[in-house]
N, C-alpha and C positions, 0 to 999 in steps of 0.2 A: 705667529702662527697663521699657516695658511686657510683659507676658507674651506676649503677640502678635507685638510686633516681637521678642523675645529666640526665641520658637519659630522664627519666619520665617528668625532668622538662624541658628539651628541645622539646618535643612534644609538654607537653601544651602550650609552649609558641608561636609555630609555630602554634597551633589551632585556640590561639585568635586572630591571622591573618585572620584565614581563613571567611569569609562571608559564611552565612548558609543562604538561602533564602527559602522563603515560595513557594511552588510551586503546581498548581492545575493542574490535568493530569484528562484528560477526555476519557473513550472510553468506547462509549454505549452501540454499539452493540453487542447483543448477540451472539457472534459469538467466540469459543476458542480461533482459532488463531489470532484473535485480541487481545483476552484477553491476550496472550503470547506476543506480542509484548508492550502493555499498561505495564504489569507489568516488562520487561525489562528495559522501562524508568525509572520507580519506582525504580528498582533495582537499577540501577546507580546512580540516585540522592542521593538516601538513603546512596550509599557507600561514597558518599563525603559528607554525612554531612546533607543534606537540609533535610527538613520537607516537607512532601508531602501528598497532600491531593487526592485520588484517586477514580474518580466515574466509576464504572466498574460492569459488570453483572458477573463477577466471582471473588469475593472476596477470596484472598489467604491467608493462615494459615501465622501469621507473629506476632511476639511481641516485633518488632521495636516499640520502642516509638514516633518518628517521621513518621511514618506513620498512616493516619486516611484514611479508606475504607467506601466507601460509595456504597452499595450494587441496584443494578438497572436490578436486575435478573427479574423484573417484566416487562421487557420490551421485553420479549419473545412475550406475548400475542399482542404486538404492529405489532409482524411478520404476514400478510396475510398466508393463506391457498397457495397461488399461490406461495409465496418463499418457504414455507417448500416442497411445492411438487417439486420444483425445486433440492432441494437438496436429492429429495428420487431415488435412483437408478434403481427400478423397474417403477417409473412413468416415467421417464427418458428414459428407454429402449423403452418402450411401446408406447414412442412419446407425451404422454399426460401431460408434462411438460409444461406449459407456458411460452414461451421464455420473459425474462427481457429487455426491453429495457431502454433509459435513464429514460424517462417520468415517468415508472413504478417503475424504483430504486429509483428516485427522489422523487417522494410523498412519497414512501416508511419510505426511510432514514428521510425526514422530521417528519414524524410520530413518528417515535423512537426518533429522538431527540426531538420535545416537548414534548414527553411521559416522558424522563427523566428531563425535567425543573420540570414540576408537581409531580413527586416523591416526598413523604414529606418530607424525608432526604434531598434530595439535595434541594426543597426549602425552607426549614429551613436555608439552607447552603447559600443560596441566598439572603435570606431575613434576614439575621443577617447583622447589621450594624458594627460591631465588626470584622469580618472576611475581611482579606486584604489577597492579595496575592501578590508576586511580580513579578509572569509569570504564562501563563497558556498555557498549551500545551494542544490541542485537536485532535482528528482523524481525518480527513477528509474523507466522505465517503459518496460522489455524493450528499453532501448539506452542507453549508455553516451557516445555521443557530447558529452553535456552536459560531459564534463572540459574540453572546450573553454575553457568560461568560467573555470574554476580557473586555465589556463595564460595566458589572455590577459592576466587581472590579477595573477596571478602569486601568487594568494592560497591559503589552504587550500579543500580541498572536504568538504563535509559532504552523505552521500546521504541523501535521503527515500525512504522505499518506502511506498506507501499502502495495500500489500498486507499479508498474512500472512506472517512468515519463511519464505524459500525459499533453496534452495543458489544461485541465481545470483548471487544479491547477497552472500551471506556470503561467496563465493569473491573476491570484490572485496579484504575484510577478512581473511580467515581464510584456508578452503577448503570447499570443497562440504561441504553436508549428507550425511548418508548416507543414498542412496534406501530402504533396506530399512526406514526407521522416519520418513522426513518425506517431507510432499508437495511436490508442485507448487506455484507459484505458482496456476492456475486448473486445480488436479486436480478431480477428482469424488468422491474416496476419503480418507480418513485412515486413521492406522494404527489398531489394528495391521492390517496387509496379509495378503491370501492372497499363493499363491504367482503367480497371475497379474497380482497387482496391484505385486509387487516385482519382476517382470520388465519389467512395461510401465512403472514407474518410470525402471529402469536404462536401458532401451531409449530414453526420451524424453530422458534427461541426456547418453546417447552421442550423439544425433541434436542436441541443442542444441549441444555443444561442436562438434559439425562444423559447423555453422550460424554460429557465434563465430570459427570459424578460416578462413573466405573472405576475410577481410581487407575487407569494406563498408567497416568503421567506421573503419578504417586510413586508406583511400582518400580519405574525406569529409572526414577530419581533415587529412590531407597537401595537398588541394587547396583547400580552404575556410578551416582556420582557422590552419594553420601561417604564410600570409601575412599573416592580421592580427596573428600573434603577432609576427612578423620587424619590423614596421611600429613597434611599441612597443620595438623595441631589445632586445628577450628574444630567448636561442638558444632555439628549439622545442624541449622533450624531447620522445621517444617517444611515441607512442601508448601502447604498452606499457606505458610507467615512470607514464604519466600514471594508467592503471586502475587500478594497484595501489598508487597512492600518497594515496587518500582519507584523511580524518582520522577521520569517524564516518561511522554509519546510524544514522538517526532514524527509526524502525519505528511504524507506527498500529497496535501492536498491544499485546496484554497476556495474560500466560498466563491471566487469569480467561477468557478466550473462545477461546484455543489452543492449539497444542499446547506442553508442559512442554520446549522444544527447548535444547540446549545451546546458548551464545551466545557469539562472543569478547567481549573486554572493552570494545572499542569500537564493540558493538552496543546501541543504547539503545532500549528498548522504551516508548513515551510512548503508547499509544493513549488515546483521550478526551481531549486536548487541547484540540481545536476547541469544546470544548464549555463556554459561558461557566458563571461558576460562580453568577452570578445570572440566574437565568431572566426573560426579557421577561415583559411581562402579554400575556394575549389579547386579540384584536381585541374589541370588546363584541360582534359577533355571535355569534363562536365560543365567547365565554366564557357567554354565553346559553345555547348549546344546550347545550354540557359541562356547564355547573352543573345544569342540567333535567333531566339523564339519570339517571333514578332507578335504571336497571338498570346502569348503565357506559355505556362509550363504545366504539365498535370500531374503531380507526384503519385507514383502508386505503390504503399510497400504495406505485407501483411506483418510485419512486423519481425522479430530476432526467431519468433518460437514458431510459428507458422511458417509454410514454404510454400509459395507460389508455384515452384516446380512439382509440387505434390497433386494440383489441381488433374482434372481427368484430362487428355490430350483436346479433345473436342471442344472444352471451356475454355482453355487456352487459347485456341485457334480463333473461337466465336469473340474473345475478348481483342483481341489482335485484330481481326478484323473491324469489330466496332470501334477501336482507338484510331484506325487509319482513315475513316470516314469524319474525323472531327479534323477540324482549322487549328488545334492546340498540340504542340507538341508534347508527349507521352514519354515520362519517365519511370521506368518501372523495376523496381527492385526484384532481381530475378537471381536463382541460385543456381544455374544451369545457365550456357548458351544455348542460343535459340536463333537459327539462322531466316535468311530471304524475310527481314523485317520489312514492314512500309517506312518510307523514308522521316515520317513525324514518331517514329517509336523507337526507342532505345532502352536496352536493357542492361544494366549493370549489377554485378554481384553482391558490391558492397557499397553502400550510398552515404556519405557524410551528410546527416538527416538536418542537423541544424543550419548548416551550409545552404543545402540545398531550400531549407524554408525560409531560410532570411534574406535568398536572393529576391531580388524587386519582382523577378518574371514568372516567381511561382503562383500560380494565382488559385490553385486546389491541392486540396490533399486526401487522396481516397487512402485511409486506412483502415484495420483490423479493429480500432476502438481502444487500442492500449492507453492505458492513462499515461504513460511519460507522450506518446505521440498525440493524444488529447492538450496535454498542458504546452507541448511543445507549437502546435499548431496555434493555440490560442498567444502563446511569446511572442510567434512571429506575424501574426495576424491573417490565418491563412483557415479560409472556409474549409470545410471538411464535408466527406461521403464516408461514412463507417459501417462497415462490414462485419458483425461483431461472429465471434464462434465460440469461445467459451470466459470462463472465469469474471471477471469481473467488466470485461469490455462490455457486457450488456448494459451494465448499469450506468457507465462513461457515457455511451453513445445515447442513453435515454436522456442524460443531465445535457448532451450537447444539443440535442433535438428540442428539449424544454427550452432550454437558455436562448437558441436560435439560430447558432451558428454552424450548426451540422444538420445532416440527413443521414436516415438510415435505411438501409439496401441489405437484404439476408440474402445469408449464402446458398444459392440453388444454383440448379440448374440454367436456368434462365436470368444468370447473374450479368452476362451481357447486356440482355435488353434491358433490366433494370436499371443497369449502371448509368447505360445511356439517357433514359428518361430522369434521372435526379441530376447527372453531368448539366441536361438542358435547361432542367428548373432553378439549379442555382445560378446558374450564370444568365438566365432570365430574372430572378428576382434579386434585385442589388440589396435585399436585406440581410442575406448572407451575407454579405462583406461588411457591412456596415455595423451588423451586429457582431462580427468577429471583431471590428475596432471598437466596439464597446466594452466588449468584455476584456480585451486585452488593456484598455485602460484601468477597468478595476482589478485586475490581475497584477498591473505592474504598480500602481498607484499605492504602494506601502512605506511604512517610517521607514525601514531599512530593507536591504536586499534578502531574500530568503536563505541565502549562504551566511550571512554576518548574523543573523538571527539565530540559524543551527548552530555558529560557534558560540553566540552569547549564551546559548542555556545550555550547551554540554561544559563549558565554563563556570557558569554559575551552578549547575548540580556538584560539582568539584568543592568549589569556593564556600559551599553553605552546607558542605556533607552529606547532600543527600536530597536537597531542598525540602526538608522536613513541612516546612512552613507553606507548601504548594498542595499538602496533601487533602483531600476532602474530608471533612466528618462524616460524610458517608460510606466511607469504608468501616466505620467503627460501629455502625449501626444495625443491628441483623433485620434480617426479612421481615419479621413477626413484627418488628416496631416500626419500620419503616410503611406496612400498609396498616398500623394501628391495631392489628388483631389482638394485643394484650389491651388496649382500652375499649375494644369491642367485646372483650369477655368482661372485664370489671362491669362496662354496663349493661351486659345479660344477666350476672348477678344480681346485682343490683336490682334490675326488675323483677327477676325470680323471687328474689329475698320480698321485695316491695308487695310481689303478687300475693305472696304465701302470707305475708303479715296481713294485709288486707282481708285476706279469705278468711284466715281464723279469726281475726276482728270480727265482721261480717257473721260467721256461723256463730260466734260466741254471743255477739250482739242478739240474733236469730233465735238462739236455745235461749238467754236471759228473758226476752219476751215473751216464748211459749211458755216459760215458766210462772210467769207474772199472770199472763191468760187464762192460766188453770187454777 
């Protein structure tokens, strides 16, 4: 027998022992960065031989026979005008963007997810009694209505959190994080908090609890999802039972760029899993620009949702003028053509961000502070200047500043001037680059890669039929017991009885003595 045939038979025999699971991955939101994370999960599962059905607003080109994609890009219509305005740089600068509080976001995401259930191909999947899945992975985005998928297919549920660790999601598998030293998902400040920040965190948590107890999700579940479960011949569990029945949370975070928060056993930080181990080569035109940048390249991108083209014309011109005075080459991701550019300024409609950051001549990343961009800057050891605009960008930027590898600049009409000062400071102070290296070491120094850990825990949940052994006992302890209110009541009753008894004895003795004296 030839060596090659022997090797083939060995590999084939090993594959026979590998279980391939059917996985449903749900990323309904029409946000490109969210789809990058969703497809990152899909890629790792496909690579290990699993069969994946992927509900996404951004289907990828793929010929993998184990991948079925369901296009839900029509979810864009479920996004209200106020949400779209919050992403418009000009609207934000003019102060016209509507602040998105939890109640607004909660209602918005409920609408998006319910719209997803009703999309034709999704509905067809859900109502097909032949469709079965071993596990469901759903993105948590300020709503828990995705628990319906797990109930419909009678499968374990794994939540995926695209933002940094926060109390709303930890309470689904353990209990809420303490507001005195843990920030909100879309907070503007990080611990240690002053008195007013602690008070604000507590007030916010109480408000969110109030909104979550309004029963909106329960009503949606009862009206739209329970009938589908019954059609499959299953007994619909209560929404509350489903809510606290998830197996795991996979989180796009890591202690290198976030807080060292206490975490439950079934909360797994896997930040950075979306970055490919092998960096793709740059297109020839970009490679030529970056290779020829003798003083280094400053890469400027406001992400996939925010558009640089929406900046006021005057601000664009001021930024270009400022960049032209620098000795560095500037590569700006810009969504439309811009003519008469200085020699050192280059604009691209599409930028292969990983390949750019991985280039040795990339010396600074000007970013909007999105979590993916923050992670990628650490992965490739590039200091950042961040311009946060909405959502979790503020807390991401606060942590990058606290850690020391980033500097914050606010979005304003003086952006060009403020950005120039920040650029000069970052290059003048070698600590930014040094701390970027130190942070990157912490980020990379893990027992296994985040992608391998992701696959391990997904497979572990299926193998152990829901990973019940990882469940926290805190889920089964009511709030009044956690606060020892029952013990307090018993102590109060005992003290009252003791007081009453002592008082009766005292008066009895007093009356007896009085009779004796008489």
